[in-house]
DSSP file (Angstrom, degrees, kcal/mol; ACC not computed):
  #  RESIDUE AA STRUCTURE BP1 BP2  ACC     N-H-->O    O-->H-N    N-H-->O    O-->H-N    TCO  KAPPA ALPHA  PHI   PSI    X-CA   Y-CA   Z-CA
    1    1 A M              0   0    0      0, 0.0     0, 0.0     0, 0.0     0, 0.0   0.000 360.0 360.0 360.0 128.8   -6.5    4.5  -12.9
    2    2 A P    >   -     0   0    0      0, 0.0     3,-1.5     0, 0.0     0, 0.0  -0.288 360.0-124.4 -55.9 141.0   -2.8    5.4  -13.3
    3    3 A D  T 3  S+     0   0    0      1,-0.3     4,-0.4     2,-0.2     0, 0.0   0.664 109.1  54.6 -67.1 -16.2   -2.1    7.2  -16.4
    4    4 A W  T 3> S+     0   0    0      1,-0.1     4,-1.7     2,-0.1    -1,-0.3   0.574  87.4  83.2 -91.7  -9.6    0.5    4.8  -17.5
    5    5 A L  H <> S+     0   0    0     -3,-1.5     4,-2.2     1,-0.2     5,-0.2   0.894  87.2  52.8 -60.4 -49.6   -1.8    1.7  -17.2
    6    6 A P  H  > S+     0   0    0      0, 0.0     4,-1.8     0, 0.0    -1,-0.2   0.876 107.8  50.9 -53.0 -40.4   -3.4    2.2  -20.6
    7    7 A R  H  > S+     0   0    0     -4,-0.4     4,-2.9     2,-0.2    -2,-0.2   0.896 108.6  51.1 -66.8 -39.0   -0.2    2.2  -22.3
    8    8 A Q  H  X S+     0   0    0     -4,-1.7     4,-2.6     1,-0.2     5,-0.2   0.938 110.6  49.2 -64.0 -44.0    1.0   -1.0  -20.5
    9    9 A L  H  X S+     0   0    0     -4,-2.2     4,-1.9     2,-0.2    -1,-0.2   0.862 110.2  52.3 -58.7 -36.8   -2.2   -2.8  -21.6
   10   10 A E  H  X S+     0   0    0     -4,-1.8     4,-3.1     2,-0.2    -2,-0.2   0.968 109.0  49.5 -64.0 -54.6   -1.7   -1.5  -25.2
   11   11 A I  H  X S+     0   0    0     -4,-2.9     4,-1.9     1,-0.2     6,-0.3   0.932 110.2  49.7 -56.3 -45.8    1.9   -2.9  -25.3
   12   12 A C  H  X>S+     0   0    0     -4,-2.6     5,-2.6     1,-0.2     4,-0.7   0.913 113.2  46.7 -63.9 -35.6    0.8   -6.2  -24.0
   13   13 A A  H ><5S+     0   0    0     -4,-1.9     3,-0.6    -5,-0.2    -1,-0.2   0.920 108.4  55.9 -63.3 -42.9   -1.9   -6.4  -26.6
   14   14 A K  H 3<5S+     0   0    0     -4,-3.1    -2,-0.2     1,-0.2    -1,-0.2   0.835 116.9  34.3 -57.4 -36.0    0.4   -5.3  -29.3
   15   15 A Y  H 3<5S-     0   0    0     -4,-1.9    -1,-0.2    -5,-0.2    -2,-0.2   0.355 111.3-112.6-102.7   4.7    2.9   -8.1  -28.7
   16   16 A G  T <<5 +     0   0    0     -4,-0.7     2,-0.3    -3,-0.6    -3,-0.2   0.805  67.7 143.6  75.6  27.2    0.4  -10.8  -27.6
   17   17 A A      < -     0   0    0     -5,-2.6    -1,-0.2    -6,-0.3     2,-0.2  -0.752  52.7-113.5-103.7 147.1    1.6  -10.9  -24.0
   18   18 A S        -     0   0    0     -2,-0.3    72,-0.5     1,-0.1     2,-0.5  -0.504  37.4-106.8 -69.3 144.3   -0.5  -11.4  -20.9
   19   19 A F  B     +A   89   0A   0     -2,-0.2    70,-0.2    70,-0.1    -1,-0.1  -0.651  44.2 168.1 -71.7 122.8   -0.7   -8.5  -18.6
   20   20 A A        -     0   0    0     68,-3.4    -1,-0.1    -2,-0.5    -2,-0.0  -0.672  21.2-155.3-136.3  78.7    1.2   -9.1  -15.5
   21   21 A P        -     0   0    0      0, 0.0     2,-0.5     0, 0.0    67,-0.2  -0.006  11.6-128.3 -55.7 155.4    1.6   -5.8  -13.5
   22   22 A S        -     0   0    0     65,-0.0     2,-0.2     4,-0.0    29,-0.1  -0.896  26.1-118.2-104.7 138.5    4.3   -5.1  -11.2
   23   23 A S    >   -     0   0    0     -2,-0.5     3,-1.1     1,-0.1    50,-0.4  -0.482  17.6-125.3 -73.8 140.4    3.3   -3.9   -7.7
   24   24 A D  T 3  S+     0   0    0      1,-0.3    50,-1.9    49,-0.2    51,-0.2   0.705 111.4  54.6 -58.2 -23.8    4.5   -0.4   -6.7
   25   25 A E  T 3  S+     0   0    0     47,-0.2    -1,-0.3    48,-0.2    -2,-0.0   0.672  88.8  95.1 -86.2 -21.4    6.1   -2.0   -3.6
   26   26 A D  S <  S-     0   0    0     -3,-1.1    47,-2.7    46,-0.1     2,-0.3  -0.259  74.4-121.7 -66.9 158.5    8.2   -4.6   -5.5
   27   27 A R  E     -bC  50  72B   0     22,-1.9    24,-2.5    45,-0.2    25,-0.5  -0.757  20.8-164.0-105.1 157.0   11.7   -3.9   -6.3
   28   28 A A  E     - C   0  71B   0     43,-2.6    43,-1.9    -2,-0.3     2,-0.6  -0.931  27.1-116.0-124.7 149.0   13.3   -3.9   -9.8
   29   29 A G  E     -bC  54  70B   0     24,-2.4    26,-2.3    -2,-0.3     2,-0.4  -0.815  37.1-177.5 -88.4 124.8   17.0   -4.0  -10.5
   30   30 A V  E     -bC  55  69B   0     39,-2.6    39,-2.5    -2,-0.6    26,-0.2  -0.991  18.9-139.1-129.0 130.4   18.1   -0.7  -12.2
   31   31 A A  E >   - C   0  68B   0     24,-1.9     3,-0.7    -2,-0.4    37,-0.2  -0.449  21.6-122.8 -81.1 159.8   21.6    0.1  -13.4
   32   32 A S  T 3  S+     0   0    0     35,-0.5     3,-0.2     1,-0.2    -1,-0.1   0.310 103.9  69.9 -87.8   6.0   23.0    3.6  -12.8
   33   33 A N  T >   +     0   0    0      1,-0.1     3,-2.1    24,-0.1    -1,-0.2  -0.002  53.7 126.0-113.4  27.6   23.7    4.0  -16.6
   34   34 A T  T <   +     0   0    0     -3,-0.7    -1,-0.1     1,-0.3    24,-0.1   0.581  62.2  71.8 -69.1  -4.4   20.0    4.2  -17.7
   35   35 A E  T 3  S+     0   0    0     -3,-0.2    -1,-0.3    22,-0.1    -2,-0.1   0.717  84.6  86.8 -71.9 -23.6   20.8    7.6  -19.5
   36   36 A L  S <  S-     0   0    0     -3,-2.1    22,-0.1     2,-0.1    20,-0.0  -0.359  82.0 -97.4 -76.9 160.1   22.7    5.6  -22.1
   37   37 A R  S    S+     0   0    0     20,-0.2    22,-0.3     2,-0.1     2,-0.2  -0.961  94.7  50.9-127.4 153.5   21.0    4.1  -25.2
   38   38 A P  S    S-     0   0    0      0, 0.0    20,-1.3     0, 0.0     2,-0.5   0.479  79.0-147.8 -67.1 153.6   19.8    1.7  -26.2
   39   39 A L  E     -DE  57  97B   0     58,-2.9    58,-2.5    18,-0.2     2,-0.3  -0.843  19.5-166.0 -89.1 124.0   17.7    1.2  -23.0
   40   40 A N  E     +DE  56  96B   0     16,-3.4    16,-2.0    -2,-0.5     2,-0.3  -0.842  13.5 178.1-118.7 151.8   17.2   -2.5  -22.2
   41   41 A G  E     -DE  55  95B   0     54,-1.8    54,-2.0    -2,-0.3     2,-0.3  -0.993   3.5-179.2-148.3 145.0   14.9   -4.5  -19.9
   42   42 A L  E     -DE  54  94B   0     12,-1.9    12,-1.6    -2,-0.3     2,-0.6  -0.990  15.2-146.1-139.2 149.5   14.3   -8.0  -19.0
   43   43 A R  E     -D   53   0B   0     50,-1.8    49,-3.1    -2,-0.3    10,-0.3  -0.938  12.4-174.1-124.1 116.5   11.9   -9.7  -16.7
   44   44 A H        -     0   0    0      8,-3.0    67,-0.2    -2,-0.6     3,-0.1  -0.612  51.7 -71.2 -90.9 166.0   12.8  -13.0  -14.8
   45   45 A P        -     0   0    0      0, 0.0    -1,-0.1     0, 0.0     7,-0.1  -0.227  63.2-104.7 -51.3 139.3   10.1  -14.7  -12.8
   46   46 A P        -     0   0    0      0, 0.0     5,-0.2     0, 0.0     3,-0.0  -0.340  32.2-163.3 -71.4 152.4    9.3  -12.7   -9.6
   47   47 A E    >   -     0   0    0      3,-0.2     3,-2.3    -3,-0.1     5,-0.1  -0.781  49.6 -58.6-119.4 166.1   10.6  -13.7   -6.2
   48   48 A P  T 3  S+     0   0    0      0, 0.0     3,-0.1     0, 0.0    -1,-0.1  -0.279 126.9   6.3 -52.3 125.2    9.2  -12.4   -2.9
   49   49 A G  T 3  S+     0   0    0      1,-0.2   -22,-1.9    -3,-0.0     2,-0.3   0.418 118.0  83.3  84.7  -1.3    9.5   -8.6   -2.8
   50   50 A T  E <   -b   27   0B   0     -3,-2.3    -3,-0.2   -24,-0.3    -1,-0.2  -0.947  61.9-150.8-131.0 153.7   10.8   -8.3   -6.4
   51   51 A C  E     -     0   0B   0    -24,-2.5   -23,-0.1    -2,-0.3    -1,-0.1   0.477  47.1-113.6-100.2  -5.3    9.0   -8.1   -9.8
   52   52 A G  E     +     0   0B   0    -25,-0.5    -8,-3.0     1,-0.3     2,-0.2   0.383  68.4 137.7  94.5  -3.4   11.8   -9.7  -11.8
   53   53 A W  E     - D   0  43B   0    -26,-0.3   -24,-2.4   -10,-0.3     2,-0.3  -0.537  28.2-177.4 -81.6 147.6   12.7   -6.6  -13.9
   54   54 A F  E     -bD  29  42B   0    -12,-1.6   -12,-1.9   -26,-0.2     2,-0.4  -0.976   4.7-175.0-140.0 129.6   16.1   -5.5  -14.7
   55   55 A T  E     +bD  30  41B   0    -26,-2.3   -24,-1.9    -2,-0.3     2,-0.3  -0.915  10.3 157.0-124.2 141.0   16.8   -2.4  -16.6
   56   56 A W  E     - D   0  40B   0    -16,-2.0   -16,-3.4    -2,-0.4     2,-0.2  -0.968  31.1-121.4-162.3 160.7   20.2   -0.9  -17.9
   57   57 A G  E     + D   0  39B   0     -2,-0.3     3,-0.3   -18,-0.2   -18,-0.2  -0.610  65.5  28.6-101.6 163.0   21.5    1.4  -20.6
   58   58 A G  S    S-     0   0    0    -20,-1.3    -2,-0.1    -2,-0.2   -18,-0.1  -0.107  91.8 -73.9  79.4-179.9   24.0    0.8  -23.4
   59   59 A S  S    S+     0   0    0    -22,-0.3     2,-0.5     1,-0.1    -1,-0.2   0.497 104.4  76.3 -94.9  -2.3   24.9   -2.3  -25.3
   60   60 A A        -     0   0    0     -3,-0.3     2,-0.6     2,-0.0    -3,-0.1  -0.934  62.0-153.8-118.0 123.6   26.9   -4.0  -22.6
   61   61 A L        -     0   0    0     -2,-0.5     2,-0.1    -5,-0.1    -3,-0.0  -0.839  21.0-140.2 -95.9 118.7   25.5   -5.9  -19.6
   62   62 A S        -     0   0    0     -2,-0.6     5,-0.1     1,-0.1     6,-0.0  -0.449  13.2-156.0 -76.4 146.0   27.9   -6.0  -16.7
   63   63 A D        +     0   0    0     -2,-0.1    -1,-0.1     4,-0.0    -2,-0.0   0.125  53.8 129.2 -99.7  21.1   28.3   -9.1  -14.4
   64   64 A S    >   -     0   0    0      1,-0.1     3,-1.8     2,-0.1     4,-0.3  -0.562  66.9-129.0 -75.7 140.4   29.6   -6.8  -11.6
   65   65 A P  T 3  S+     0   0    0      0, 0.0     3,-0.3     0, 0.0    -1,-0.1   0.735 105.8  46.6 -63.3 -23.9   27.6   -7.7   -8.5
   66   66 A D  T 3  S+     0   0    0      1,-0.2    -2,-0.1     3,-0.0    -3,-0.0   0.235  79.6 102.5-101.8  14.6   26.8   -4.0   -7.9
   67   67 A F  S <  S+     0   0    0     -3,-1.8   -35,-0.5   -36,-0.1     2,-0.4   0.851  79.1  50.0 -70.6 -30.6   25.7   -3.2  -11.4
   68   68 A F  E    S-C   31   0B   0     -4,-0.3   -37,-0.2    -3,-0.3   -39,-0.1  -0.879  71.4-161.5-108.1 134.9   22.0   -3.3  -10.6
   69   69 A K  E     -C   30   0B   0    -39,-2.5   -39,-2.6    -2,-0.4     2,-0.3  -0.931  26.4-111.8-116.0 140.5   20.6   -1.3   -7.6
   70   70 A P  E     +C   29   0B   0      0, 0.0     2,-0.4     0, 0.0   -41,-0.2  -0.538  39.9 172.8 -74.4 132.4   17.2   -2.2   -6.1
   71   71 A Y  E     -C   28   0B   0    -43,-1.9   -43,-2.6    -2,-0.3     2,-0.2  -0.990  36.5-111.3-137.5 145.0   14.3    0.4   -6.5
   72   72 A H  E >   -C   27   0B   0     -2,-0.4     3,-2.0   -45,-0.2     4,-0.4  -0.511  31.3-120.9 -75.6 146.0   10.7    0.2   -5.7
   73   73 A V  G >  S+     0   0    0    -47,-2.7     3,-1.8   -50,-0.4     4,-0.3   0.852 111.2  67.8 -54.1 -41.0    8.6    0.1   -8.9
   74   74 A A  G 3  S+     0   0    0    -50,-1.9     3,-0.4   -48,-0.3    -1,-0.3   0.733  98.1  54.0 -54.2 -23.9    6.8    3.2   -7.7
   75   75 A H  G <> S+     0   0    0     -3,-2.0     4,-2.4   -51,-0.2     3,-0.3   0.486  85.1  80.8 -91.8  -7.1   10.1    5.1   -8.1
   76   76 A L  H <> S+     0   0    0     -3,-1.8     4,-1.8    -4,-0.4     8,-0.3   0.652  77.8  68.4 -82.1  -9.1   10.8    4.2  -11.6
   77   77 A L  H  4 S+     0   0    0     -3,-0.4    -1,-0.2    -4,-0.3    -2,-0.1   0.892 113.3  33.5 -66.7 -40.5    8.4    6.8  -13.1
   78   78 A A  H  4 S+     0   0    0     -3,-0.3    -2,-0.2    -4,-0.2    -1,-0.1   0.876 124.6  43.9 -85.6 -35.1   10.9    9.4  -11.8
   79   79 A L  H  < S-     0   0    0     -4,-2.4    -3,-0.2     1,-0.2    -2,-0.2   0.839 137.1  -2.8 -73.6 -37.9   14.1    7.4  -12.3
   80   80 A C    >X  +     0   0    0     -4,-1.8     3,-1.5    -5,-0.2     4,-0.6  -0.427  64.5 173.5-161.8  68.7   13.5    5.9  -15.7
   81   81 A P  G >4 S+     0   0    0      0, 0.0     3,-0.6     0, 0.0    -3,-0.1   0.736  72.5  72.7 -58.4 -24.8   10.1    6.8  -17.2
   82   82 A D  G 34 S+     0   0    0      1,-0.2     4,-0.2     2,-0.1    -5,-0.1   0.826  97.4  49.5 -62.1 -31.4   10.9    5.2  -20.5
   83   83 A V  G X> S+     0   0    0     -3,-1.5     3,-2.4    -7,-0.2     4,-0.6   0.776  87.0  85.2 -83.2 -25.5   10.6    1.7  -19.0
   84   84 A V  G X< S+     0   0    0     -3,-0.6     3,-1.7    -4,-0.6     4,-0.2   0.863  83.8  57.1 -48.0 -48.1    7.2    2.2  -17.2
   85   85 A P  G 34 S+     0   0    0      0, 0.0     3,-0.3     0, 0.0    -1,-0.3   0.703 108.4  49.5 -58.3 -19.0    5.0    1.4  -20.3
   86   86 A F  G X4 S+     0   0    0     -3,-2.4     3,-2.0    -4,-0.2    -2,-0.2   0.528  81.5  91.6 -95.9  -6.6    6.7   -2.0  -20.5
   87   87 A L  T << S+     0   0    0     -3,-1.7    -1,-0.2    -4,-0.6    -3,-0.1   0.519  74.6  68.5 -72.2  -5.7    6.4   -3.1  -16.9
   88   88 A G  T 3  S+     0   0    0     -3,-0.3   -68,-3.4    -4,-0.2    -1,-0.3   0.621  75.9 106.7 -84.2 -14.6    3.0   -4.9  -17.6
   89   89 A L  B <  S-A   19   0A   0     -3,-2.0   -70,-0.1   -70,-0.2     3,-0.1  -0.387  72.3-124.0 -66.8 146.9    4.9   -7.5  -19.7
   90   90 A G    >   -     0   0    0    -72,-0.5     3,-1.5     1,-0.2   -47,-0.2  -0.094  42.3 -60.5 -79.2-176.2    5.2  -10.9  -17.9
   91   91 A P  T 3  S+     0   0    0      0, 0.0   -47,-0.2     0, 0.0    -1,-0.2  -0.388 122.0  38.9 -61.3 140.9    8.3  -12.9  -17.0
   92   92 A G  T 3  S+     0   0    0    -49,-3.1    15,-3.7     1,-0.4     2,-0.2   0.218  89.6 119.4  99.2 -11.9   10.3  -13.9  -20.0
   93   93 A W  E <   - F   0 106B   0     -3,-1.5   -50,-1.8    13,-0.2    -1,-0.4  -0.592  39.4-173.1 -91.9 148.3    9.7  -10.6  -21.9
   94   94 A R  E     -EF  42 105B   0     11,-2.6    11,-1.3    -2,-0.2     2,-0.3  -0.879   3.4-165.0-129.8 163.2   12.5   -8.2  -23.0
   95   95 A F  E     -EF  41 104B   0    -54,-2.0   -54,-1.8    -2,-0.3     2,-0.3  -0.973   8.8-165.5-141.1 156.1   12.6   -4.8  -24.5
   96   96 A L  E     -EF  40 103B   0      7,-1.8     7,-2.4    -2,-0.3     2,-0.4  -0.958   7.8-170.3-142.5 124.9   15.1   -2.5  -26.2
   97   97 A I  E     +EF  39 102B   0    -58,-2.5   -58,-2.9    -2,-0.3     2,-0.4  -0.967  14.9 161.1-118.2 122.6   14.5    1.2  -26.7
   98   98 A H  E >   - F   0 101B   0      3,-3.0     3,-2.2    -2,-0.4     2,-0.1  -0.827  68.3 -62.1-142.4 101.8   16.8    3.3  -29.0
   99   99 A G  T 3  S-     0   0    0     -2,-0.4    -1,-0.2     1,-0.3     0, 0.0  -0.393 119.8 -12.5  59.3-131.2   15.2    6.6  -30.1
  100  100 A E  T 3  S+     0   0    0     -2,-0.1     2,-0.5    -3,-0.1    -1,-0.3   0.583 118.3  97.3 -79.9  -9.9   12.1    5.9  -32.1
  101  101 A H  E <   +F   98   0B   0     -3,-2.2    -3,-3.0     2,-0.0     2,-0.4  -0.700  50.5 178.3 -83.1 123.5   13.1    2.1  -32.5
  102  102 A V  E     -F   97   0B   0     -2,-0.5     2,-0.4    -5,-0.2    -5,-0.2  -0.999   8.0-171.9-129.2 130.5   11.4   -0.2  -30.0
  103  103 A D  E     +F   96   0B   0     -7,-2.4    -7,-1.8    -2,-0.4     2,-0.4  -0.973   5.2 177.8-117.0 124.4   12.0   -3.9  -29.9
  104  104 A V  E     +F   95   0B   0     -2,-0.4     2,-0.3    -9,-0.2    -9,-0.2  -0.994  13.9 157.8-134.6 124.5    9.8   -6.3  -27.6
  105  105 A W  E     -F   94   0B   0    -11,-1.3   -11,-2.6    -2,-0.4     2,-0.5  -0.974  40.2-115.1-146.7 162.9   10.3  -10.0  -27.7
  106  106 A F  E     -F   93   0B   0     -2,-0.3     2,-0.6   -13,-0.2   -13,-0.2  -0.821  23.8-171.4 -96.4 128.5    9.8  -13.1  -25.6
  107  107 A D    >   -     0   0    0    -15,-3.7     3,-1.7    -2,-0.5     4,-0.2  -0.923   7.3-167.3-125.5 103.6   13.0  -15.0  -24.4
  108  108 A E  G >  S+     0   0    0     -2,-0.6     3,-1.9     1,-0.3     4,-0.4   0.752  81.6  75.8 -66.2 -21.2   12.0  -18.3  -22.8
  109  109 A S  G >  S+     0   0    0      1,-0.3     3,-0.9     2,-0.2    -1,-0.3   0.773  84.9  67.1 -59.9 -25.2   15.6  -18.7  -21.5
  110  110 A L  G <  S+     0   0    0     -3,-1.7    -1,-0.3     1,-0.2    -2,-0.2   0.721  92.3  60.6 -68.4 -17.0   14.6  -16.0  -18.8
  111  111 A L  G <  S+     0   0    0     -3,-1.9    -1,-0.2    -4,-0.2    -2,-0.2   0.688  90.2  80.2 -86.0 -17.9   12.1  -18.5  -17.3
  112  112 A T  S <  S-     0   0    0     -3,-0.9    -1,-0.1    -4,-0.4   -68,-0.0  -0.814  85.6-124.1 -97.4 107.9   14.9  -21.0  -16.4
  113  113 A P        -     0   0    0      0, 0.0    -2,-0.1     0, 0.0    -1,-0.0  -0.107  31.7-107.2 -50.5 143.8   16.9  -20.2  -13.2
  114  114 A A              0   0    0      1,-0.1    -4,-0.0    -4,-0.1     0, 0.0  -0.427 360.0 360.0 -64.9 138.5   20.8  -20.0  -13.8
  115  115 A P              0   0    0      0, 0.0    -1,-0.1     0, 0.0    -3,-0.0   0.497 360.0 360.0 -63.3 360.0   22.6  -23.0  -12.5
């Protein structure tokens, strides 16, 4: 069992979320600014080859088409280890990490495709 799996299960239980793991081979969208805080993540419904997760740092979400780069979930442990414990949350879930402050919530709007 991977050492991060118990933490993912713990987070899902804490927030009443079903466990919906991301495959190591699936891709997530990761911004190049994940060293900034707060660290944000949101999950859309997965599509073939993707897990639906998007992660960025700072308080502003850019609409630039190249803001997010695709990375395999397996690489997130090295790229952005702070997000790994949250990757078991299903579509519609969001998180924000800022120092010791962690906020996790469900956002139903993430389940509806943009027009």
